[in-house]
C-alpha positions, 0 to 999 in steps of 0.5 A, a space after each residue: 907694442 907687446 908681441 911685436 918685438 918678442 915681448 910677451 903680453 902680461 898674463 894674470 900669473 905674472 908679477 906686477 902691479 895690477 892697476 887696470 880693470 876690465 868689465 864685461 856683461 855676459 849672459 848667465 849661460 856664458 858665465 856658467 860655461 866659463 866658470 865650468 871651464 875654470 873649475 875643470 882646470 882648478 883656476 879662478 874665473 878671473 885667472 881663466 878669463 885673463 889667460 884665455 883672453 891673453 892667448 887669443 890676443 897673442 894669436 890675433 896679433 901674430 896672425 895679423 902682424 907676422 907674415 909667414 912665407 914658404 921656403 920657396 917664397 922666402 928664396 924668391 923674396 931674397 932673390 928679388 931684393 938681392 937682384 932687383 929687375 931693371 926698371 921698365 920703360 913704363 916705370 921710368 916714364 912714371 918716375 919722371 912724371 912724378 919727379 916733375 910733379 914734385 918740382 912744380 909743387 915746391 
């Protein structure tokens, strides 16, 4: 999936064959707003909209798929992975019940 491994989403300025189409219904006010912004940047409406959509899509993907930890949280995570706590009696009992359930279902 683009964005999940560092691959950038294709923007309207990228080279490549454009074979997909996106249609949207909008009000006259919305179109005027978008056109005005595009004009201010000296860009076509299509280029402006595709660029804005791409930036927003990348932001949403980053926000939903990337977990950001503070330095303190990072150290706590690494410590827990490198030195896991011993299982409690309750966890051992649950594990044993689970193991027995799997044996009886097979």
